[in-house]
C-alpha positions in Angstrom: 14.6 18.1 2.6 14.2 17.0 6.7 15.9 13.8 7.1 16.0 14.2 10.9 13.7 13.8 14.1 12.1 10.1 13.0 8.6 10.3 13.9 5.4 8.3 13.8 1.8 8.4 15.1 -0.8 5.8 15.6 -4.4 6.8 14.9 -7.3 4.2 16.1 -10.3 4.2 18.0 -10.2 7.6 19.1 -6.7 7.6 20.2 -3.3 9.4 19.1 0.0 7.4 20.1 3.1 8.7 18.9 6.8 7.8 19.2 7.5 10.8 21.4 6.1 9.0 24.5 6.1 5.2 23.3 8.7 2.8 21.6 7.0 1.7 18.2 8.4 -0.3 15.6 6.5 -1.3 12.2 6.5 -3.2 9.3 4.3 -2.1 6.2 4.4 -4.1 2.8 2.8 -2.7 -0.3 2.6 -3.7 -3.7 0.3 -3.7 -6.4 -2.0 -6.9 -6.6 -5.7 -6.7 -4.8 -4.7 -9.0 -2.1 -4.6 -7.0 1.3 -0.4 -6.8 2.8 -0.8 -7.3 6.6 1.5 -4.7 8.0 2.8 -5.6 11.5 2.8 -2.5 14.6 4.8 -3.1 17.8 4.1 -0.7 20.7 6.0 -1.1 23.9 4.7 -0.9 27.4 0.9 0.0 26.8 -2.0 -0.1 29.6 -4.7 -2.7 29.7 -6.7 -0.1 28.7 -5.0 1.4 25.4 -4.5 -2.7 24.4 -8.8 -3.3 25.2 -9.6 -0.5 22.9 -7.4 -2.2 19.7 -10.6 -4.3 18.5 -10.6 -6.4 15.0 -11.7 -4.6 11.9 -11.1 -1.1 13.8 -9.7 1.5 11.3 -6.1 2.4 11.7 -3.8 5.0 10.1 -0.1 5.1 10.4 1.8 8.2 9.7 5.3 8.2 9.7 8.1 10.7 8.4 10.5 13.3 10.1 9.3 16.4 12.6 7.4 18.8 10.0 7.3 16.2 7.4 5.0 13.0 7.8 2.7 10.9 5.8 0.3 8.4 5.7 2.6 4.9 5.1 -0.6 2.6 6.4 -4.4 2.9 6.4 -6.3 0.1 6.8 -8.1 -2.3 9.6 -7.2 -4.4 12.1 -7.0 -8.1 12.0 -5.7 -9.2 15.1 -3.7 -8.0 18.3 -0.9 -10.1 20.5 0.6 -8.9 23.8 3.2 -11.0 25.2 5.9 -10.1 27.7 9.6 -9.9 26.9 11.8 -9.6 29.6 10.2 -6.5 31.5 8.5 -5.3 28.7 4.9 -5.7 27.4 4.7 -5.9 23.6 1.5 -5.3 21.7 1.6 -6.4 18.1 -1.0 -5.1 16.1 -1.4 -6.9 12.7 -3.1 -4.6 10.1 -4.7 -5.3 6.7 -4.1 -2.2 4.0 -7.4 -2.2 2.5 -10.8 -1.2 2.5 -13.3 -3.6 4.0 -13.4 -6.0 1.3 -15.3 -9.2 0.5 -13.1 -11.4 -1.5 -15.6 -14.1 -1.5 -18.8 -12.3 -2.7 -20.1 -13.6 -6.3 -22.5 -12.6 -8.7 -24.0 -13.9 -11.8 -25.0 -11.1 -14.1 -25.4 -10.6 -18.1 -24.2 -7.0 -19.6 -25.9 -5.9 -22.7 -24.3 -5.8 -25.9 -21.5 -3.2 -26.9 -20.9 -2.8 -22.8 -17.9 -0.7 -22.3 -15.3 -2.1 -19.6 -15.7 1.0 -17.8 -18.9 0.4 -17.3 -18.7 -2.9 -16.1 -15.9 -2.1 -13.9 -17.9 0.7 -12.0 -20.9 -1.3 -11.5 -18.9 -4.0 -9.8 -16.7 -1.3 -7.8 -20.3 -0.2 -6.4 -21.4 -3.7 -5.6 -19.0 -3.9 -3.6 -18.8 -0.6 -2.3 -15.4 0.3 -3.0 -14.6 4.1 -4.0 -11.6 3.6 -6.5 -9.1 5.7 -8.7 -9.8 4.3 -12.2 -7.7 4.8 -15.2 -7.7 2.1 -18.2 -5.3 2.4 -20.5 -7.9 1.4 -22.8 -11.5 0.9 -22.7 -12.2 -2.3 -24.0 -15.8 -2.6 -25.6 -17.4 -6.0 -25.5 -19.5 -6.7 -28.7 -21.3 -9.8 -27.8 -21.8 -8.3 -24.0 -20.0 -9.3 -20.6 -21.1 -12.1 -18.5 -19.9 -12.6 -14.7 -20.7 -15.6 -12.7 -18.4 -15.6 -9.8 -16.3 -13.9 -7.5 -16.4 -10.1 -8.3 -13.0 -9.5 -7.2 -11.7 -12.1 -9.5 -13.7 -10.1 -12.3 -12.3 -7.3 -11.5 -9.0 -8.5 -12.0 -9.7 -10.0 -15.2 -11.4 -6.8 -16.5 -8.6 -4.5 -15.7 -5.9 -6.9 -17.3 -8.2 -6.7 -20.5 -7.8 -3.2 -20.3 -3.9 -3.1 -19.7 -4.2 -2.1 -16.2 -4.1 -3.8 -12.5 -6.9 -4.1 -9.5 -4.5 -2.9 -6.5 -4.8 -1.9 -2.9 -2.6 1.0 -1.9 -3.0 3.0 1.5 -6.4 1.4 1.7 -7.6 2.8 -1.3 -8.6 0.6 -4.4 -7.2 1.5 -7.9 -7.7 0.0 -11.2 -5.0 1.6 -12.8 -1.9 0.9 -14.2 2.0 0.6 -12.6 2.9 3.3 -15.2 0.3 6.1 -14.1 2.2 7.8 -11.1 2.8 11.1 -13.3 1.0 12.9 -10.6 3.2 11.4 -7.7 7.3 12.1 -9.2 9.9 12.1 -6.7 14.1 12.2 -7.1 15.4 9.6 -5.2 19.4 10.2 -4.5 22.0 10.7 -1.9 20.6 13.7 -0.9 17.1 12.6 -0.7 17.7 9.6 1.3 19.2 7.0 -1.3 21.3 4.4 0.9 23.8 2.2 -0.8 24.0 1.2 -4.5 20.5 0.2 -6.3 20.9 -3.7 -7.2 19.4 -4.9 -10.9 16.2 -7.5 -10.8 14.0 -9.0 -13.1 11.1 -10.8 -12.4 8.6 -12.5 -15.8 8.7 -9.9 -17.7 9.8 -6.9 -15.5 13.2 -5.5 -14.9 14.3 -2.3 -12.8 16.2 -2.0 -9.7 16.0 -2.8 -6.0 16.8 0.2 -3.6 17.0 1.0 -0.2 16.6 4.8 1.4 15.6 6.6 4.3 11.9 6.3 5.5 9.8 8.1 2.7 6.2 8.4 3.0 5.7 10.0 -0.5 7.3 6.9 -2.1 4.2 4.2 -2.5 2.8 1.8 -5.7 2.6 3.4 -8.5 4.7 6.4 -8.1 7.3 7.9 -10.7 10.6 8.0 -9.3 13.8 9.7 -11.1 16.6 7.5 -9.8 19.9 9.2 -9.4 23.1 7.2 -8.3 26.4 6.5 -9.7 25.2 2.5 -10.9 21.8 4.0 -12.1 19.8 6.9 -13.7 16.2 7.4 -15.1 12.5 7.3 -14.8 11.1 4.3 -13.1 8.0 3.5 -11.0 7.2 1.2 -7.8 6.5 -1.7 -8.2 6.1 -2.8 -4.3 7.8 -2.4 -1.3 8.3 -1.7 2.7 8.4 0.9 5.3 10.1 -0.1 8.4 11.3 0.9 12.0 13.0 -1.7 13.6 15.5 -0.7 16.2 17.8 1.9 14.7 16.7 0.8 11.4 14.1 3.6 9.6 13.9 2.7 6.2 11.8 2.5 2.7 12.6 -0.5 0.5 12.0 -0.9 -3.3 11.7 -2.6 -6.2 11.5 -0.1 -9.3 10.8 -1.1 -13.0 11.0 0.9 -16.0 
């Protein structure tokens, strides 16, 4: 696996900016809930014309990895921008929400027919929010007396997902009504040879347990991916619960919380 030649590129407003010509730092968090994560990308010494093209709500994609092996680590929309002077440098920071345009305040009052399935209600609510989502339910609950919504649609989707044994979350600009343990199609073996740094540390949170790990930046690792961990301290199959991709100074890493 190629782990040399660090590289990042930003696509936005018809532009492509790369780390070959610019200094770029970033912090890209990801997790398993529907609240959009806000990433920070700092780019040094841009021209005023380039800075002015980064507008609020513009789509932005960040690819990162190693030359010959890069992939999407962030896909979202600019929420705000800031440019400041740091000594001789001019630093532009872009704040990007990892989400499709999502109206979290949109409400609905609607009663669904008897014996309707959760999957039917979920599909209807996703269409109202104009969300293209991957739906994988652990089970499809039937509501014998029908189902009534009177409130925020996002909250209703989260509730329906929970009743079907999964969760409603956003990842890389895509919506999912799915379980964390649904990443069988995105397997990755994490070991020293593939970038594992240091020793995995056990963690527990509410009913969850697993390991916190750090690796060299790996774009393939994201929410719900299946990971086979191979180390002296821990071995086995886990799933990505949350994490952070970052490039700050000499650090080019992916931090993960893995759960059983």
